C-alpha atoms as one frame of an Amber mdcrd trajectory, in Angstrom:
protein
  24.448 -32.400  18.415  21.870 -29.788  19.339  18.326 -30.935  19.114  16.664
 -28.153  17.112  13.229 -27.323  15.932  12.914 -25.169  12.833   9.647 -23.264
  12.344   9.074 -21.891   8.906   6.682 -18.961   8.524   5.447 -17.946   5.089
   4.286 -14.389   4.686   3.065 -13.295   1.314   3.837  -9.731  -0.400   1.876
  -6.933  -3.065  -1.540   3.878  -7.821  -2.191   5.482  -5.325  -2.994   4.917
  -1.716  -6.308   6.616  -1.402  -7.828   4.789   1.522  -8.613   7.096   4.475
 -10.303   5.221   7.262  -9.566   3.720  10.666  -7.711   0.813   9.021  -5.994
   2.730   6.238  -2.650   2.610   8.034  -2.812  -1.153   7.614  -3.833  -1.676
   4.086  -2.542   0.392   1.113  -2.889   0.044  -2.628  -0.506   1.554  -5.248
  -0.520   1.584  -9.014   0.034  -2.166  -9.288   1.221  -3.149  -5.815  -0.408
  -3.696  -2.409   1.081  -3.418   1.051  -0.268  -4.657   4.348   0.871  -4.023
   7.879   0.991  -7.382   9.791   0.089  -7.512  13.542   3.734  -7.970  14.550
   4.792  -4.695  12.875   6.347  -6.227   9.737   5.024  -5.220   6.303   3.949
  -7.644   3.590   4.062  -6.441   0.017   3.177  -7.862  -3.405   2.892  -6.806
  -7.053   4.810  -4.946  -9.693   8.276  -3.969  -8.432   9.887  -2.117 -11.344
  11.340   0.554  -9.117  11.767  -1.484  -5.943   8.498  -0.435  -4.411   8.214
  -3.841  -2.611  11.619  -3.191  -1.018  12.977  -6.738  -1.453  16.339  -5.628
  -3.008  15.401  -6.395  -6.627  13.175  -4.910  -9.328  11.615  -8.291 -10.171
   7.856  -8.666  -9.918   6.780 -10.001  -6.586   4.152 -12.711  -7.297   3.735
 -13.945  -3.787   3.604 -11.555  -0.775   7.017 -10.676   0.568   7.492  -9.876
   4.232   9.827  -6.961   4.980  11.564  -7.602   8.254  14.568  -5.255   8.025
  12.846  -2.188   9.390  11.779  -3.654  12.720   8.423  -2.509  14.084   6.443
  -0.435  11.672   3.269   1.329  12.813   1.938   2.826   9.618   2.385   2.510
   5.845   1.526   4.644   2.780   1.781   3.797  -0.931   2.275   6.137  -3.879
   2.034   5.115  -7.513   5.392   3.304  -7.382   6.890   4.070  -3.956   6.082
   2.890  -0.398   6.584   4.688   2.860   7.032   3.184   6.329   6.620   4.956
   9.683   8.587   3.203  12.464   7.753   3.078  16.073  10.647   5.361  16.781
   9.111   8.159  14.681  11.506   7.828  11.721  10.227   7.400   8.111  11.725
   5.135   5.496  10.879   4.715   1.843  11.527   2.434  -1.113  10.860   2.499
  -4.857  10.450   5.293  -7.402  12.375   8.445  -6.488  12.830  10.457  -9.769
  10.895  13.342  -8.182  12.421  13.045  -4.746   9.544  11.004  -3.311  11.799
   9.267  -0.815  13.165  12.586   0.572  16.730  11.337   0.744  18.260  14.236
  -1.207  18.551  12.113  -4.368  16.538  11.145  -7.433  17.617   7.512  -7.793
  15.039   4.897  -7.165  15.867   2.515  -4.266  15.329  -1.262  -4.125  15.413
  -1.386  -0.336  14.138   1.174   2.233  16.264   4.332   2.949  15.590   6.882
   5.682  13.744  10.034   4.831  16.228  12.767   5.809  15.153  15.114   8.638
  11.884  13.362   9.247  11.935  12.403  12.911   9.217  12.538  15.470   6.725
  11.781  12.792   3.181  10.794  13.840   1.472  10.434  10.366   2.494   9.607
   6.790   0.625  10.003   3.531   1.445   9.499  -0.124   0.145  10.890  -3.443
   1.263   9.326  -6.680   4.597  10.994  -6.714   4.470  13.156  -3.539   5.029
  12.234   0.045   3.622  13.959   3.144   4.736  13.831   6.766   3.155  15.187
   9.935   5.413  15.839  13.037   4.492  15.654  16.640   4.623  19.507  16.754
   1.793  19.565  14.245   3.906  20.747  11.338   3.409  19.288   7.877   6.214
  18.463   5.488   6.386  17.187   1.879   8.895  15.854  -0.619   8.683  14.808
  -4.325   6.754  16.211  -7.284   5.188  19.658  -7.034   4.954  20.350 -10.810
   1.175  20.766 -10.529   1.125  22.610  -7.225   0.242  19.468  -5.256   1.949
  20.993  -2.194  -0.071  24.227  -2.459   2.722  26.628  -1.321   2.784  28.703
  -4.496   5.923  26.985  -5.865   6.512  24.319  -8.527   9.323  21.807  -9.088
  10.714  18.800  -7.488  11.881  18.569  -3.777  14.467  15.911  -2.850  14.320
  16.995   0.740  11.088  17.340   2.691  10.034  21.015   2.988   7.796  22.518
   5.579   4.278  23.483   4.355   3.974  26.338   6.827   0.381  27.153   6.008
  -0.821  23.779   7.236  -1.621  22.877  10.881  -4.067  20.667  12.597  -4.049
  18.048   9.829  -6.038  14.840  10.311  -5.517  13.326   6.875  -4.077  14.043
   3.431  -4.985  12.387   0.096  -3.181  12.755  -3.228  -4.957  12.537  -6.632
  -3.130  12.405  -9.918  -2.182  16.122  -9.787  -4.195  17.481  -6.868  -4.144
  17.138  -3.073  -6.865  17.188  -0.469  -6.304  17.959   3.192  -8.636  17.268
   6.113  -8.249  19.282   9.324  -9.100  18.092  12.771 -11.933  20.695  12.872
 -13.680  18.941   9.945 -12.872  21.503   7.313 -11.432  20.397   3.944  -8.702
  22.187   2.004  -7.282  21.446  -1.492  -4.774  22.622  -4.103  -3.293  21.597
  -7.509  -4.747  20.749 -10.879  -8.443  21.416 -11.074  -9.536  20.985 -14.741
 -12.347  18.707 -13.763 -13.261  20.504 -10.584 -11.472  17.953  -8.425 -10.468
  20.552  -5.844 -14.198  21.081  -5.139 -14.048  24.775  -4.965 -16.742  25.471
  -7.612 -14.228  26.287 -10.311 -11.912  24.492 -12.761  -9.033  26.849 -12.162
  -5.658  25.518 -10.943  -5.044  26.249  -7.251  -1.506  27.364  -6.561  -2.218
  27.686  -2.828  -4.034  25.528  -0.397  -7.529  26.909  -0.022 -10.486  26.025
   2.176 -13.599  24.510   0.684 -16.593  26.656   1.685 -19.163  24.206   0.441
 -18.639  21.426   2.988 -17.799  20.919   6.659 -18.159  18.349   9.386 -16.015
  15.984   7.426 -14.506  12.902   9.045 -12.548  11.329   6.122 -11.468  12.156
   2.647 -10.455  10.213  -0.536  -9.024  11.084  -3.889  -8.934   9.432  -7.321
  -7.156  10.514 -10.534  -9.332  13.527 -10.944 -12.036  13.278  -8.356 -12.383
  13.712  -4.640 -14.555  12.080  -1.939 -15.781  13.459   1.426 -17.257  11.522
   4.275 -19.265  13.616   6.789 -19.780  12.846  10.416 -23.384  11.916   9.759
 -22.321   8.958   7.466 -23.251  10.799   4.208 -20.864  10.831   1.322 -20.175
  13.815  -0.989 -18.024  13.885  -4.190 -16.521  16.326  -6.712 -14.528  16.299
  -9.937 -14.448  14.044 -12.999 -17.384  11.820 -13.466 -17.045  10.317 -16.955
 -17.173   6.817 -15.570 -19.645   7.412 -12.755 -17.034   7.583 -10.048 -18.862
  10.225  -8.162 -21.781   7.914  -7.583 -24.367  10.583  -8.140 -26.321   8.797
 -10.941 -24.949  10.795 -13.872 -21.733  11.086 -15.948 -21.607  14.851 -15.520
 -18.655  16.308 -13.556 -19.279  18.382 -10.463 -17.056  21.205  -9.355 -18.752
  21.497  -6.005 -19.126  18.623  -3.467 -22.378  16.853  -4.431 -24.205  14.429
  -2.091 -24.309  10.711  -3.030 -27.955  10.302  -2.197 -28.049   6.483  -2.374
 -25.616   6.064   0.495 -25.934   6.387   4.224 -24.145   4.981   7.323 -20.789
   5.032   5.523 -17.703   4.812   7.696 -14.906   4.782   5.129 -14.230   5.870
   1.562 -11.408   5.257  -0.942 -10.810   6.401  -4.563  -9.215   4.476  -7.331
  -8.269   5.921 -10.722 -11.853   6.037 -11.977 -13.807   4.166  -9.382 -14.781
   4.745  -5.698 -15.282   2.453  -2.696 -17.574   3.008   0.203 -17.619   0.970
   3.443 -20.856   0.941   5.422 -21.242   0.395   9.128 -22.740  -3.022   8.523
 -19.550  -4.276   7.066 -20.715  -4.270   3.392 -18.769  -2.452   0.671 -20.305
  -0.522  -2.199 -18.628   0.828  -5.347 -19.231   3.069  -8.314 -17.415   4.092
 -11.468 -15.145   2.235 -13.941 -15.502  -1.529 -13.938 -13.764  -2.770 -17.028
 -11.584  -5.084 -14.863 -14.249  -5.994 -12.439 -12.934  -3.570  -9.774 -16.436
  -2.838  -8.521 -16.663  -6.507  -7.460 -20.360  -6.901  -8.470 -19.679  -9.895
 -10.781 -19.864  -7.769 -13.916 -17.589  -5.517 -16.041 -20.114  -2.812 -16.526
 -19.496   0.687 -15.202 -22.030   1.975 -12.619 -23.173   5.567 -12.068 -24.509
   4.643  -8.637 -22.921   2.597  -5.896 -23.433  -1.199  -6.299 -22.760  -3.786
  -3.606 -19.487  -5.677  -3.718 -20.571  -9.376  -3.889 -19.391 -12.275  -1.696
 -17.734 -10.266   1.034 -18.925  -8.938   4.371 -17.599  -8.092   7.839 -15.156
  -5.621   6.194 -13.305  -3.108   8.415 -10.914  -1.449   5.908 -10.789  -0.688
   2.193  -8.057   0.530  -0.243  -8.592   1.231  -3.989  -5.704   0.836  -6.355
  -5.674   1.987  -9.978  -7.846  -0.631 -11.366  -8.348  -2.934  -8.490  -9.887
  -2.862  -4.986  -8.804  -4.500  -1.680 -10.675  -5.208   1.537  -9.661  -6.011
   5.143 -12.029  -8.224   7.013 -12.614  -8.316  10.736 -10.853 -11.756  10.928
  -7.657 -10.129   9.628  -7.788 -11.626   6.105  -7.349  -9.426   3.018  -9.308
  -9.820  -0.171  -9.000  -8.275  -3.662 -10.944  -7.811  -6.856 -10.318  -6.294
 -10.321  -7.228  -6.194 -12.417  -4.306  -8.305 -11.215  -1.885  -7.004 -13.829
   1.658  -7.207 -12.436   0.298  -9.517  -9.710  -0.855  -6.392  -7.917  -2.801
  -8.646  -5.513  -0.591 -11.706  -5.680  -0.977 -14.911  -7.721  -4.482 -15.824
  -6.541  -5.955 -15.110  -9.943  -4.571 -14.583 -13.500  -5.639 -11.456 -15.344
  -8.643 -10.153 -13.499 -11.473 -11.229 -11.219 -14.971  -9.716 -10.961 -15.576
 -11.153  -7.410 -13.265 -11.000  -4.440 -10.562 -13.507  -3.800  -8.245 -13.884
  -0.734  -4.736 -12.446  -0.692  -2.544 -14.493   1.635  -0.800 -11.720   3.510
   0.934 -12.676   6.730  -0.283 -16.234   6.747   1.953 -18.871   8.273   2.687
 -22.628   8.291   4.882 -24.483  10.811   6.836 -27.695  10.528   9.001 -30.014
  12.489  12.441 -30.318  11.069  11.811 -33.631   9.427   8.848 -32.377   7.484
   8.741 -31.134   3.848   7.199 -27.805   2.863   6.585 -26.807  -0.787   6.099
 -23.067  -1.439   6.718 -20.869  -4.457   8.230 -23.726  -6.538  10.837 -24.523
  -3.838  10.930 -27.568  -1.620  12.094 -26.897   1.976  13.455 -30.170   3.492
  14.685 -30.078   7.155  17.187 -32.535   8.617  16.999 -32.633  12.453  20.226
 -34.628  12.781  22.327 -32.441  10.599  20.731 -29.102  11.588  20.417 -28.203
   7.996  17.841 -26.995   5.540  17.900 -28.320   2.025  16.383 -26.157  -0.695
  15.370 -27.602  -4.026  13.783 -25.801  -6.890  12.350 -27.803  -9.829  11.187
 -24.635 -11.651  14.124 -22.261 -11.382  17.774 -21.971 -10.539  18.774 -20.764
  -6.990  21.088 -17.842  -7.393  21.685 -16.307  -3.969  20.659 -16.954  -0.368
  20.993 -14.338   2.370  20.295 -15.132   6.067  19.759 -12.335   8.539  19.299
 -12.321  12.255  16.512 -10.485  14.118  18.369  -7.166  14.090  19.306  -7.356
  10.467  22.901  -8.698  10.586  23.917 -10.843   7.640  24.979 -14.279   8.802
  28.005 -16.132   7.561  25.821 -18.983   6.244  24.758 -16.729   3.315  25.970
 -17.500  -0.120  25.981 -15.915  -3.593  26.626 -17.079  -7.175  25.026 -20.456
  -6.452  23.282 -21.070  -9.748  22.061 -24.511  -8.770  18.719 -26.184  -8.437
  19.537 -27.493  -5.009  21.403 -25.999  -1.999  21.860 -26.924   1.671  22.158
 -24.351   4.489  24.024 -25.452   7.648  22.337 -24.011  10.739  24.510 -25.697
  13.320  26.641 -22.585  13.774  23.600 -20.331  14.555  22.349 -19.478  18.037
  18.689 -19.917  19.067  16.442 -17.262  17.757  14.656 -16.272  14.575  16.284
 -15.621  11.173  15.083 -14.398   7.847  16.053 -16.280   4.678  15.980 -14.423
   1.369  16.118 -16.750  -1.618  16.770 -15.243  -5.054  16.136 -17.367  -8.111
  16.192 -16.605 -11.790  12.479 -15.857 -11.659  12.095 -13.823  -8.461  12.638
 -13.526  -4.708  10.935 -15.242  -1.779  11.596 -15.065   1.960  11.005 -17.118
   5.062  11.190 -16.693   8.744  13.085 -19.584  10.483  12.887 -20.069  14.208
  15.668 -22.089  15.871  14.833 -23.502  19.312
């Protein structure tokens, strides 16, 4: 009998992805889900999964981070309200989740529980997501979009839904795109900012509150290095480290010391040396060059991370966290990527948007266990997510035992995504044993579905 060593690796899974900074391609926050790009090119997701936005094949809530292996190496991610986009190393784009407006660009309006390829989007270099709109930049500098355009978010003079990505011919030289609730902000490589869509609160930053059917340049600001967008407000980071903001300010999200909206970009005087910005529904995040994070706006769920639930009209320091290199604001929560690779969250955890680290909400940051791992010899016992994993070195088998739920289905895939014949369905038992003696050396992914959710593991057979 083959002497085998099984290594089990646990990777945990998690609206709008507003983060625009050097690390935004790694950490993205949706309405109530969070996604993180692991160092090996896999993606870990956690949170609400009503439409399949976590891509695990079900619409059950994902309480513990789920690692998505089926796509191979991913180099960038983007999260909408309830859909998630993945840019692969080969330049193709895939999407999962909500698709009623054509967000996934697959010529359909049916939501998907696992990633599907965005039709026609090859040679892609950048991806971005608004709440219900997706944007793609090709290597020839052209910009494409699919999904909802009911409020002129695409800025091409049309309205409607687009199930296939369409070319936004007026756009070239794009560095970044952000989607608010019904407006879009575009940053060009030359530091100019352009915008379109709903503008009732002045969120387009053009000095008016008139809806913009076409993408137009903002004349009041230049030298911009990054942008952000909330529900109805926009953020601009200039090359000199100063922050400017426009739009709705009822909760103090502009950070300018008042609750009065601004239709023109207004300087946030209390901030300097900022290197990244991100907008949630009604709050804003600011990352400074010293690794500290500051926040302003709505705080009813503790999303500002200052230990209180009081709104703030000026940026306050997020407590108990430093050495931060990336930020992403969700609807009513905030997430942070530290220099050591760990991810932290604060605010509302409704739908387990940030995993099961806290129940309800937290006013100070707690760690989200994305892409963490444990290893074990075959004879050891590992307990995770209510399931005991017991390895038998002599029998080359893995026994699963769940004391809290019933095991319904087990799927085992090899490294290229082929389903192995050791998989089984309609189990409906609290214990089950998988025979690995027929499998070759290599790594395999086990998906375990119980009556309360889905978890996955990476198994290495040596």
